Legacy VTK file of the C-alpha trace (Angstrom):
# vtk DataFile Version 3.0
C-alpha trace
ASCII
DATASET POLYDATA
POINTS 238 float
0.000 0.000 0.000
1.247 3.472 -0.840
0.322 5.395 2.294
0.797 8.709 0.541
-2.198 7.930 -1.633
-4.297 7.517 1.508
-3.441 10.869 3.053
-4.885 14.253 2.141
-2.871 17.212 3.426
-4.032 20.793 3.158
-1.232 22.858 4.632
-0.586 26.551 4.976
2.708 26.666 6.805
5.892 24.649 7.081
6.086 20.863 7.098
8.947 19.138 8.917
11.739 21.506 8.069
14.945 21.458 10.162
15.184 25.198 10.836
12.308 27.546 11.625
11.663 30.930 13.137
9.466 31.664 16.146
6.485 32.753 14.078
6.575 29.924 11.527
3.850 27.331 11.177
5.290 23.890 11.942
3.985 20.366 11.367
5.862 17.299 12.553
4.000 13.991 12.575
6.750 11.458 11.848
4.855 8.170 12.232
1.769 7.288 10.188
0.587 3.712 9.617
-2.560 1.764 8.760
-5.164 1.687 6.002
-7.528 4.356 4.688
-6.177 7.193 6.819
-7.289 10.674 5.824
-5.303 13.505 7.390
-6.277 17.116 6.734
-4.185 19.891 8.265
-4.875 23.577 7.739
-2.801 26.214 9.529
-3.541 29.846 8.739
-1.550 32.835 9.960
1.585 32.115 11.954
2.881 30.603 15.227
0.845 27.401 14.775
2.545 24.124 15.752
1.550 20.473 15.439
4.053 18.056 16.935
4.611 14.966 19.098
4.058 15.071 22.842
6.704 12.368 23.258
8.916 11.976 20.211
9.618 8.274 20.787
5.910 7.376 20.997
4.212 9.708 18.548
2.316 7.928 15.805
-1.137 7.818 14.243
-2.794 4.587 13.203
-6.526 5.233 12.723
-7.340 2.599 10.084
-10.493 3.743 8.323
-10.472 6.923 10.357
-9.895 10.641 9.970
-7.651 13.206 11.637
-8.520 16.810 10.819
-6.518 19.512 12.617
-7.092 23.227 11.993
-5.343 26.225 13.554
-5.844 29.942 12.899
-3.669 32.582 14.539
-3.548 36.360 14.130
-0.765 36.953 16.688
2.726 35.743 17.575
1.530 33.759 20.607
1.831 30.088 19.740
-1.025 27.687 19.161
0.116 24.127 19.785
-1.410 20.688 19.244
0.562 17.695 20.514
-0.168 14.112 19.492
0.428 11.093 21.696
-0.357 7.800 19.919
-3.959 8.143 18.568
-4.199 4.404 17.992
-7.313 2.338 17.277
-9.909 1.579 14.630
-12.444 3.827 12.921
-11.550 6.885 14.996
-12.576 10.346 13.841
-10.592 13.118 15.503
-11.257 16.745 14.598
-9.699 19.527 16.620
-9.488 23.243 15.937
-7.783 26.195 17.594
-8.473 29.780 16.642
-11.523 28.665 14.679
-14.775 26.899 15.521
-16.531 23.882 14.048
-20.085 24.545 12.933
-21.400 21.638 14.991
-20.343 18.586 16.986
-19.921 16.484 13.839
-19.271 19.137 11.225
-16.329 19.149 8.835
-16.762 22.885 8.210
-15.586 25.736 10.425
-15.281 29.511 10.606
-13.184 32.153 12.365
-13.789 35.742 13.451
-10.513 37.115 12.075
-9.321 38.185 15.533
-7.625 35.236 17.178
-4.844 35.932 19.700
-3.505 32.387 19.900
-2.017 30.811 23.009
-4.126 27.630 22.840
-2.794 24.186 23.748
-4.288 20.734 23.204
-2.945 17.221 23.624
-4.637 14.334 21.837
-4.177 10.784 23.187
-7.245 8.499 22.785
-5.640 5.003 22.279
-9.002 3.326 21.643
-11.522 2.116 19.086
-14.554 3.823 17.577
-13.921 7.184 19.271
-15.224 10.485 17.988
-13.388 13.427 19.551
-14.180 16.873 18.178
-13.774 20.297 19.693
-12.252 23.735 19.406
-10.689 26.552 21.400
-11.186 30.179 20.397
-10.704 33.653 21.796
-11.391 37.157 20.532
-7.929 38.672 20.380
-6.537 37.844 23.817
-3.195 36.007 23.856
-4.125 34.104 27.032
-5.384 31.001 25.287
-7.166 27.901 26.549
-5.713 24.533 27.573
-7.191 21.105 26.895
-5.674 17.689 27.686
-7.369 14.363 27.062
-5.994 10.798 27.627
-9.261 8.669 27.350
-7.656 5.187 26.656
-10.958 3.423 25.920
-13.583 2.436 23.366
-16.831 3.860 22.014
-16.421 7.398 23.370
-18.162 10.361 21.795
-16.681 13.580 23.208
-17.454 17.137 22.115
-15.427 19.907 23.801
-15.526 23.687 23.257
-13.735 26.485 25.080
-14.553 30.000 23.936
-14.005 33.652 24.772
-11.152 35.700 26.195
-9.669 34.677 29.518
-7.678 31.452 29.935
-9.861 28.386 30.415
-8.475 24.985 31.378
-9.962 21.508 31.056
-8.229 18.231 31.977
-10.266 15.206 30.896
-9.419 11.561 31.531
-11.751 8.627 30.836
-10.932 4.967 31.393
-14.333 3.612 30.509
-16.399 2.382 27.558
-19.526 3.949 26.066
-19.053 7.518 27.321
-21.000 10.422 25.922
-19.414 13.680 27.128
-20.151 17.266 26.106
-18.184 20.109 27.750
-18.538 23.841 27.098
-16.614 26.598 28.870
-17.188 30.149 27.672
-17.461 33.731 28.869
-15.509 36.933 28.308
-12.435 37.156 30.579
-13.703 34.418 32.879
-11.155 31.747 33.779
-13.190 28.596 34.145
-11.410 25.416 35.212
-12.771 21.870 34.935
-10.938 18.663 35.915
-12.934 15.554 35.022
-11.984 11.914 35.667
-14.480 9.170 34.790
-13.954 5.448 35.184
-16.094 2.310 35.486
-17.681 -0.359 33.342
-21.094 1.073 32.493
-22.189 3.936 30.210
-21.672 7.432 31.589
-23.202 10.620 30.216
-21.680 13.900 31.370
-22.797 17.361 30.301
-20.720 20.112 31.926
-21.357 23.733 30.984
-19.558 26.623 32.654
-20.342 30.061 31.311
-20.674 33.741 32.096
-18.210 36.464 33.051
-17.663 35.194 36.608
-14.944 32.552 36.935
-16.268 29.061 37.676
-14.319 26.027 38.910
-15.266 22.359 38.964
-13.573 19.009 39.619
-15.372 15.684 39.167
-14.074 12.185 39.857
-16.629 9.462 39.239
-16.704 5.672 39.108
-19.938 4.201 37.794
-20.651 0.529 38.412
-24.452 0.554 38.459
-26.720 -1.098 35.904
-27.493 1.333 33.115
-24.672 3.671 33.994
-24.718 7.200 35.389
-25.768 10.582 34.076
-24.312 13.830 35.384
-25.335 17.350 34.321
-23.546 20.388 35.760
-24.307 23.993 34.788
-22.605 26.984 36.389
-23.079 30.628 35.461
-25.660 32.379 33.342
LINES 1 239
238 0 1 2 3 4 5 6 7 8 9 10 11 12 13 14 15 16 17 18 19 20 21 22 23 24 25 26 27 28 29 30 31 32 33 34 35 36 37 38 39 40 41 42 43 44 45 46 47 48 49 50 51 52 53 54 55 56 57 58 59 60 61 62 63 64 65 66 67 68 69 70 71 72 73 74 75 76 77 78 79 80 81 82 83 84 85 86 87 88 89 90 91 92 93 94 95 96 97 98 99 100 101 102 103 104 105 106 107 108 109 110 111 112 113 114 115 116 117 118 119 120 121 122 123 124 125 126 127 128 129 130 131 132 133 134 135 136 137 138 139 140 141 142 143 144 145 146 147 148 149 150 151 152 153 154 155 156 157 158 159 160 161 162 163 164 165 166 167 168 169 170 171 172 173 174 175 176 177 178 179 180 181 182 183 184 185 186 187 188 189 190 191 192 193 194 195 196 197 198 199 200 201 202 203 204 205 206 207 208 209 210 211 212 213 214 215 216 217 218 219 220 221 222 223 224 225 226 227 228 229 230 231 232 233 234 235 236 237
């Protein structure tokens, strides 16, 4: 199989060059394997980076899957996406920084033309049949948002958005099957923080929404072993 025929790359920036400047766009994904992988990368502006979290263990497999990474930046403050494994079957991973997906499953996106950068995301997954899609945007501030994932399990459907000026942080870790998680943190200059850890053997549905101009903070650690699973809904702010 000629893997290059299986990969679609749309790139505005610099791909794997040995010498760059601070405001260059950089892409470094050295390990790609598997069948029917479609990779789309679009970096607009400058100071956008896609690289390995750990160089010795950075690879994508995703047979039959899709990896679509988009970054827009109108400043010199770096946007960064780091990849750590992304193994599994039939995974669809879409992540955007400086621009927003139209919906939880959309392949189209738009930006406001005033993105200050400073966003960070790490993508792990390591499981089968996952759909992870989300974005981080601001309106000119260079204090971007931070998202980390892990997951390590099957059948997850996760939709994450962090929006507005003011640094917002989310650390998400799931070690469970059949999760359905939707997280939204937004609000001008509010610094919401959410730390979520879910584990167990039954389905878990979590809907966390923190919003408004007053800073919210939340930490959830949950193990669900009951028949039928658990459902948690948290809303803070107006």
